[in-house]
TIFI-32552 format. One line per 10 residues: their letters; for each residue x, y, z negated of N, C-alpha, C. Coordinates in steps of 0.1 Angstrom, whole numbers, m for minus. Example, Ala and Ser with C-alpha at 12.3 -4.5 7.8 and 13.67 -1.06 7.14 Angstrom:
BEGIN
AS	132/m57/m78/123/m45/m78/132/m33/m78 ~ 128/m22/m71/137/m11/m71/129/0/m79
***
This chain:
BEGIN
MHDRANNPPT	345/m656/m187/339/m665/m177/346/m661/m164 ~ 348/m671/m156/355/m669/m143/346/m663/m133 ~ 352/m657/m123/345/m651/m112/335/m640/m116 ~ 339/m633/m127/331/m621/m131/341/m609/m129 ~ 335/m598/m128/342/m586/m126/352/m584/m137 ~ 365/m581/m133/375/m579/m143/378/m564/m145 ~ 369/m558/m152/371/m543/m154/378/m541/m167 ~ 385/m529/m168/392/m526/m181/382/m524/m192 ~ 386/m526/m204/377/m523/m215/371/m509/m215 ~ 359/m508/m219/352/m495/m220/345/m494/m233
AATPSADGAP	338/m483/m235/330/m482/m247/318/m490/m247 ~ 315/m496/m235/304/m506/m234/291/m499/m236 ~ 289/m487/m232/276/m481/m232/268/m487/m221 ~ 255/m490/m223/247/m497/m213/247/m489/m199 ~ 246/m476/m200/245/m469/m187/258/m470/m179 ~ 269/m473/m185/282/m474/m178/282/m486/m169 ~ 276/m497/m173/277/m509/m166/264/m514/m160 ~ 254/m506/m160/241/m509/m153/232/m517/m161 ~ 235/m521/m174/226/m529/m182/216/m520/m188 ~ 203/m524/m190/193/m516/m196/197/m512/m210
ADPAPAQLRM	193/m500/m214/197/m496/m228/189/m504/m238 ~ 196/m507/m249/189/m514/m260/179/m505/m266 ~ 167/m511/m269/157/m502/m275/161/m497/m289 ~ 155/m486/m293/157/m481/m306/153/m491/m316 ~ 159/m492/m328/155/m502/m338/140/m500/m342 ~ 133/m511/m343/119/m510/m347/117/m506/m361 ~ 105/m505/m366/103/m502/m380/106/m514/m389 ~ 107/m511/m402/109/m522/m411/99/m533/m409 ~ 104/m546/m409/95/m557/m408/101/m569/m414 ~ 92/m579/m418/97/m591/m424/91/m603/m416
IPIPRLAAHG	99/m613/m413/95/m624/m404/100/m637/m411 ~ 91/m647/m412/96/m660/m417/107/m665/m408 ~ 117/m671/m414/129/m675/m406/125/m686/m396 ~ 116/m696/m399/112/m705/m388/106/m699/m376 ~ 99/m687/m378/92/m681/m366/102/m674/m357 ~ 114/m671/m362/124/m665/m353/128/m674/m341 ~ 127/m687/m343/130/m696/m333/118/m702/m325 ~ 106/m696/m328/94/m701/m322/94/m700/m307 ~ 101/m690/m301/101/m688/m286/114/m693/m280 ~ 121/m702/m287/133/m708/m282/144/m707/m292
RWRVEAMRSL	150/m718/m296/161/m718/m306/173/m710/m302 ~ 175/m708/m289/186/m699/m284/185/m685/m290 ~ 173/m681/m294/172/m668/m300/179/m666/m314 ~ 181/m677/m321/188/m676/m333/202/m683/m333 ~ 203/m693/m324/215/m701/m324/226/m695/m315 ~ 223/m689/m304/233/m683/m296/239/m670/m302 ~ 252/m668/m299/259/m656/m304/252/m643/m298 ~ 248/m634/m307/242/m622/m303/244/m612/m315 ~ 239/m600/m313/239/m590/m324/226/m582/m323 ~ 223/m575/m334/211/m566/m334/215/m552/m335
NEPMLLWFTR	206/m543/m331/209/m529/m333/203/m523/m346 ~ 201/m532/m356/196/m528/m369/202/m537/m379 ~ 203/m533/m392/207/m543/m402/197/m553/m404 ~ 201/m565/m410/192/m576/m413/197/m583/m425 ~ 187/m588/m433/190/m597/m444/183/m610/m442 ~ 190/m621/m443/184/m634/m443/184/m640/m457 ~ 173/m644/m462/172/m650/m475/166/m664/m473 ~ 175/m674/m475/172/m688/m474/167/m693/m487 ~ 155/m700/m487/149/m705/m499/148/m720/m499 ~ 149/m726/m487/149/m741/m486/156/m745/m474
GQGRITVSGV	162/m757/m475/170/m763/m464/184/m758/m463 ~ 191/m763/m453/205/m759/m452/209/m760/m437 ~ 220/m753/m434/225/m753/m420/238/m746/m420 ~ 242/m742/m408/255/m735/m406/252/m721/m399 ~ 259/m711/m403/258/m698/m397/272/m693/m393 ~ 273/m687/m382/285/m681/m377/284/m666/m377 ~ 292/m659/m384/292/m645/m385/306/m639/m382 ~ 307/m631/m372/320/m625/m368/330/m636/m365 ~ 325/m647/m359/334/m658/m355/338/m668/m365 ~ 332/m667/m377/336/m676/m388/323/m683/m392
TRGYGPHNAI	324/m697/m392/312/m705/m395/313/m710/m410 ~ 302/m709/m416/300/m714/m430/287/m721/m431 ~ 286/m729/m442/273/m735/m445/265/m726/m453 ~ 251/m727/m451/242/m720/m460/232/m730/m466 ~ 226/m726/m477/216/m734/m483/206/m726/m491 ~ 198/m732/m499/188/m724/m507/195/m714/m516 ~ 188/m702/m517/193/m691/m525/206/m685/m520 ~ 207/m685/m507/218/m678/m500/212/m666/m494 ~ 218/m654/m496/214/m641/m490/225/m637/m481 ~ 222/m635/m468/232/m631/m458/228/m617/m452
FLPAGVMHGF	237/m607/m455/234/m594/m449/243/m592/m437 ~ 237/m587/m426/243/m584/m414/241/m570/m410 ~ 252/m562/m410/251/m548/m404/247/m548/m389 ~ 243/m537/m384/240/m536/m370/253/m539/m362 ~ 251/m546/m351/262/m548/m342/272/m559/m345 ~ 269/m567/m355/277/m578/m359/273/m591/m352 ~ 282/m597/m345/278/m610/m337/276/m621/m347 ~ 265/m628/m344/261/m639/m353/252/m649/m346 ~ 251/m661/m352/242/m671/m347/241/m682/m358 ~ 229/m688/m360/228/m698/m370/218/m709/m365
DVSSHVFGTA	220/m721/m370/211/m732/m367/200/m732/m377 ~ 188/m736/m373/176/m736/m382/168/m748/m378 ~ 167/m757/m388/159/m770/m386/145/m768/m391 ~ 137/m778/m390/123/m778/m395/123/m777/m410 ~ 134/m781/m416/134/m781/m431/139/m767/m437 ~ 143/m758/m428/148/m745/m433/136/m735/m435 ~ 136/m729/m446/126/m718/m448/132/m706/m455 ~ 126/m695/m453/131/m682/m459/125/m671/m452 ~ 132/m659/m454/126/m647/m449/138/m638/m442 ~ 135/m633/m431/144/m623/m424/138/m609/m426
VFFGAARGLP	146/m600/m431/142/m586/m433/149/m578/m423 ~ 142/m572/m414/148/m563/m404/146/m548/m408 ~ 157/m541/m410/157/m528/m417/152/m517/m408 ~ 151/m520/m395/148/m509/m386/159/m498/m385 ~ 155/m486/m386/166/m475/m386/173/m474/m399 ~ 169/m482/m409/175/m483/m422/172/m471/m431 ~ 165/m461/m425/160/m450/m433/171/m443/m441 ~ 183/m443/m436/194/m436/m443/199/m443/m455 ~ 196/m456/m457/200/m463/m469/216/m465/m469 ~ 222/m464/m481/236/m467/m482/239/m482/m482
LPETPLHLRI	239/m488/m470/240/m502/m469/255/m506/m467 ~ 258/m519/m470/272/m523/m467/276/m522/m452 ~ 288/m519/m450/293/m518/m436/299/m531/m430 ~ 300/m541/m439/306/m554/m435/296/m565/m439 ~ 296/m576/m431/287/m587/m435/290/m593/m449 ~ 279/m598/m454/280/m604/m468/273/m618/m468 ~ 279/m627/m474/273/m640/m477/273/m642/m492 ~ 261/m640/m497/259/m641/m512/252/m654/m516 ~ 259/m661/m525/253/m673/m530/247/m670/m544 ~ 234/m669/m545/227/m664/m557/224/m676/m566
RDQQPQAELT	232/m679/m576/230/m691/m584/221/m688/m597 ~ 221/m676/m602/213/m673/m614/198/m670/m610 ~ 189/m674/m619/175/m673/m616/170/m659/m617 ~ 176/m650/m625/172/m637/m626/173/m629/m613 ~ 185/m628/m607/186/m621/m594/177/m628/m583 ~ 176/m641/m584/167/m648/m574/153/m642/m575 ~ 148/m642/m588/134/m637/m590/133/m622/m587 ~ 144/m614/m589/143/m600/m585/142/m598/m570 ~ 149/m606/m563/149/m605/m548/135/m609/m543 ~ 130/m620/m548/117/m625/m544/106/m615/m547
GILDNIHREL	107/m608/m559/97/m598/m562/98/m586/m553 ~ 110/m582/m549/112/m570/m540/106/m574/m526 ~ 109/m586/m521/104/m590/m508/89/m591/m508 ~ 83/m596/m519/68/m597/m521/62/m583/m520 ~ 68/m574/m527/63/m560/m527/63/m554/m513 ~ 75/m556/m506/76/m550/m492/65/m557/m483 ~ 63/m570/m484/53/m577/m476/39/m572/m479 ~ 36/m570/m492/23/m566/m496/20/m552/m491 ~ 30/m543/m491/27/m529/m485/26/m530/m470 ~ 34/m538/m463/33/m538/m449/20/m544/m444
EGGRPGYDRA	15/m554/m451/3/m561/m447/m10/m555/m452 ~ m9/m547/m463/m21/m541/m469/m27/m530/m461 ~ m19/m522/m454/m25/m511/m447/m30/m500/m455 ~ m26/m499/m468/m31/m488/m477/m25/m475/m473 ~ m31/m464/m477/m25/m451/m475/m11/m450/m480 ~ m2/m445/m472/12/m444/m477/20/m457/m477 ~ 15/m467/m471/21/m480/m472/36/m480/m466 ~ 38/m472/m456/51/m471/m450/61/m465/m460 ~ 57/m454/m467/66/m448/m476/68/m458/m488 ~ 58/m464/m493/59/m474/m504/69/m485/m500
AGHHLGLLGV	67/m490/m488/76/m501/m483/91/m496/m483 ~ 92/m484/m478/106/m478/m477/112/m477/m491 ~ 104/m473/m501/110/m473/m515/114/m487/m520 ~ 106/m497/m517/110/m510/m520/122/m515/m513 ~ 124/m510/m500/135/m513/m492/148/m507/m499 ~ 146/m495/m505/157/m489/m512/161/m498/m524 ~ 151/m503/m531/155/m513/m542/162/m525/m537 ~ 158/m529/m525/166/m540/m519/180/m537/m517 ~ 183/m525/m512/197/m520/m510/204/m520/m524 ~ 197/m516/m534/204/m516/m548/206/m530/m552
WIERQVAAQD	197/m539/m549/199/m553/m553/212/m559/m546 ~ 213/m556/m533/225/m560/m526/238/m555/m532 ~ 237/m542/m535/249/m536/m541/253/m543/m555 ~ 243/m546/m563/246/m552/m576/251/m566/m574 ~ 246/m573/m564/251/m587/m562/266/m587/m557 ~ 269/m577/m549/283/m575/m544/292/m573/m556 ~ 287/m564/m565/295/m561/m577/297/m573/m586 ~ 286/m581/m587/286/m593/m596/296/m604/m590 ~ 297/m604/m577/306/m614/m571/319/m608/m566 ~ 323/m596/m572/336/m590/m569/347/m600/m572
GAPAPDAAAR	357/m600/m564/368/m609/m567/368/m621/m557 ~ 359/m621/m548/359/m632/m538/371/m630/m529 ~ 377/m641/m525/389/m641/m517/387/m633/m504 ~ 398/m625/m501/397/m617/m488/399/m626/m476 ~ 393/m622/m465/395/m630/m453/410/m633/m450 ~ 413/m645/m445/427/m648/m441/430/m642/m427 ~ 442/m643/m423/446/m637/m410/438/m643/m398 ~ 435/m656/m398/427/m661/m387/413/m655/m387 ~ 407/m654/m398/393/m648/m399/393/m634/m395 ~ 404/m627/m398/405/m612/m395/406/m611/m379
LVARFTALVE	415/m620/m373/417/m619/m359/404/m623/m352 ~ 397/m633/m356/384/m637/m349/374/m626/m351 ~ 373/m620/m362/364/m609/m364/367/m597/m354 ~ 380/m594/m352/383/m584/m343/379/m588/m329 ~ 382/m601/m326/378/m606/m312/363/m605/m310 ~ 355/m610/m319/340/m609/m317/335/m595/m316 ~ 342/m586/m323/338/m572/m322/341/m566/m308 ~ 352/m570/m303/355/m566/m289/346/m573/m279 ~ 343/m585/m281/333/m592/m272/320/m585/m272 ~ 315/m582/m284/302/m575/m286/303/m561/m279
RDFRSGLGVA	314/m555/m279/315/m542/m272/315/m543/m257 ~ 322/m553/m252/326/m554/m238/320/m566/m230 ~ 311/m573/m236/307/m586/m229/301/m583/m216 ~ 296/m571/m213/289/m568/m200/300/m565/m189 ~ 312/m564/m193/322/m559/m184/329/m569/m175 ~ 326/m582/m179/332/m593/m171/346/m597/m175 ~ 351/m592/m187/364/m595/m192/365/m610/m195 ~ 377/m616/m193/379/m630/m197/387/m631/m210 ~ 390/m643/m214/397/m645/m227/411/m639/m226 ~ 418/m640/m214/431/m634/m213/431/m619/m216
DYAAALGVTP	420/m612/m211/419/m598/m213/417/m594/m228 ~ 409/m602/m235/407/m600/m249/419/m603/m257 ~ 426/m614/m253/438/m617/m260/449/m606/m259 ~ 450/m601/m247/460/m590/m245/456/m578/m253 ~ 444/m575/m254/439/m563/m262/442/m565/m276 ~ 442/m578/m281/445/m581/m295/460/m584/m298 ~ 468/m584/m287/482/m586/m289/486/m600/m292 ~ 478/m610/m287/481/m624/m290/480/m632/m276 ~ 484/m644/m276/482/m652/m264/468/m658/m264 ~ 463/m661/m252/450/m668/m251/450/m681/m258
THLTRVCRQC	461/m688/m258/462/m701/m265/460/m699/m280 ~ 467/m689/m286/465/m686/m300/451/m682/m303 ~ 446/m673/m295/432/m669/m298/422/m680/m298 ~ 423/m689/m288/414/m701/m288/417/m710/m300 ~ 429/m711/m304/432/m720/m315/425/m714/m328 ~ 426/m701/m331/420/m696/m343/405/m696/m342 ~ 400/m694/m330/385/m695/m329/380/m709/m332 ~ 387/m719/m327/383/m733/m331/385/m735/m346 ~ 395/m730/m351/397/m732/m366/386/m725/m374 ~ 381/m714/m370/372/m706/m378/357/m710/m375
CGRSAHEIVQ	354/m714/m363/340/m717/m360/338/m729/m351 ~ 348/m736/m348/346/m749/m340/343/m746/m325 ~ 345/m734/m320/343/m731/m306/355/m724/m301 ~ 357/m726/m288/368/m719/m281/365/m704/m279 ~ 375/m696/m276/372/m682/m273/363/m681/m261 ~ 366/m689/m251/357/m689/m239/343/m692/m242 ~ 340/m702/m251/327/m705/m254/320/m694/m262 ~ 327/m686/m270/321/m675/m277/317/m664/m267 ~ 326/m661/m257/323/m651/m247/311/m656/m239 ~ 311/m669/m234/300/m674/m226/287/m674/m233
DRVLFEARKL	287/m678/m246/275/m678/m254/269/m664/m255 ~ 277/m654/m257/272/m641/m259/266/m636/m246 ~ 273/m639/m234/267/m634/m221/254/m641/m218 ~ 254/m654/m221/242/m662/m217/230/m658/m226 ~ 233/m655/m238/221/m650/m247/215/m637/m240 ~ 224/m628/m236/219/m616/m230/212/m619/m217 ~ 217/m628/m209/210/m632/m197/196/m637/m199 ~ 195/m646/m209/182/m651/m212/172/m640/m217 ~ 178/m631/m225/170/m620/m230/165/m611/m219 ~ 173/m608/m210/169/m599/m199/159/m606/m190
LKETDLPVGE	161/m619/m187/152/m627/m179/138/m628/m185 ~ 138/m629/m198/125/m631/m205/118/m618/m207 ~ 126/m607/m211/119/m595/m216/119/m583/m206 ~ 125/m585/m194/125/m574/m184/121/m580/m171 ~ 118/m571/m161/115/m575/m148/127/m573/m138 ~ 139/m572/m144/150/m570/m135/152/m582/m125 ~ 154/m579/m113/158/m591/m104/170/m598/m109 ~ 171/m611/m105/182/m619/m109/195/m613/m105 ~ 196/m607/m93/208/m600/m89/212/m589/m98 ~ 202/m581/m103/205/m570/m112/210/m575/m125
VSRALGFTTA	204/m586/m130/208/m592/m143/223/m596/m141 ~ 226/m603/m130/239/m607/m127/249/m595/m128 ~ 246/m585/m121/255/m573/m120/256/m567/m134 ~ 246/m566/m141/246/m560/m154/255/m567/m164 ~ 257/m580/m162/265/m588/m171/279/m591/m165 ~ 283/m584/m154/297/m584/m150/300/m595/m140 ~ 290/m603/m135/293/m613/m125/295/m607/m112 ~ 304/m612/m104/307/m606/m91/297/m610/m81 ~ 290/m621/m82/279/m625/m73/268/m631/m80 ~ 256/m629/m75/244/m635/m81/245/m651/m80
AYFTRAFQNA	251/m656/m69/252/m670/m67/260/m676/m78 ~ 271/m670/m82/279/m675/m93/272/m675/m106 ~ 265/m664/m108/257/m662/m120/247/m674/m121 ~ 240/m677/m110/230/m687/m110/236/m701/m113 ~ 248/m703/m108/255/m716/m111/259/m717/m125 ~ 265/m706/m130/269/m706/m144/258/m708/m154 ~ 247/m701/m151/235/m701/m160/229/m715/m159 ~ 228/m721/m147/222/m734/m146/230/m745/m153 ~ 243/m744/m152/252/m754/m158/251/m753/m174 ~ 249/m741/m179/248/m740/m194/234/m742/m199
VGKTPSAFRR	224/m738/m192/210/m738/m197/202/m750/m192 ~ 206/m755/m180/199/m766/m174/188/m761/m165 ~ 186/m749/m163/176/m743/m154/182/m732/m146 ~ 177/m729/m134/182/m717/m127/176/m705/m135 ~ 181/m693/m133/176/m681/m139/161/m679/m135 ~ 157/m682/m123/143/m680/m119/134/m690/m126 ~ 139/m702/m127/131/m713/m134/129/m709/m149 ~ 140/m704/m155/139/m701/m169/129/m689/m171 ~ 129/m680/m162/120/m668/m163/105/m673/m162 ~ 103/m682/m152/89/m687/m151/85/m695/m163
GA	94/m703/m168/90/m710/m181/88/m701/m192 ~ 96/m691/m193/94/m681/m204/81/m674/m204
***
């Protein structure tokens, strides 16, 4: 984004750039996918990441999901696993239903380190996953003695289920060069989006031209490199405005804008409201 501070790449720790620290991952929980968008579809559609692993299990409807800069379609009986820190966003219509499992601190489970998009065609693994999720939900909602330990054991079975599905689908084609480049780009954006870096800075860090970077981004997800950066920054801006009491000027500074006035213009152009109006509405 233009007129933002052009600082060199850093490790992107929140304390280094003034942004509030991300909260520690919450406990294990399950949320119906439609409810994720109940407080604004930007919460699921804009590019963002989580500080905990998540599994999306779609049981009805279809749409598109972008993971690490690559967009694919999803439909019923698709399971999508996202490790912590992976940039993603997906559209969800009124016809989409399913479950999102947030792993919390993951309890030391041996989970995959890369995103997975599993299309579960056989009824047996579909039924196995449904049973595991039902058991986790029953423990979390029942409040019986030891419910948290019991839910944790079922979560371990979920990890085993994921491992088995990966083994069953072994042999899937490896990502091509464009997908690998966009994945590296989105990882850099996720690390440094608070620093005010522009597309030219990211392209230089990746050893490519801005034109080439934008071309492969459009090829993989239909968005330019600039749109990916802007989307990630604006998601964080909306999150800070809704969930914190930081003044607009502090939000602007935390996200690498050189002035609060430019932040306000950029936010209003993209969202249709000023930061203050968005906060009041939220």
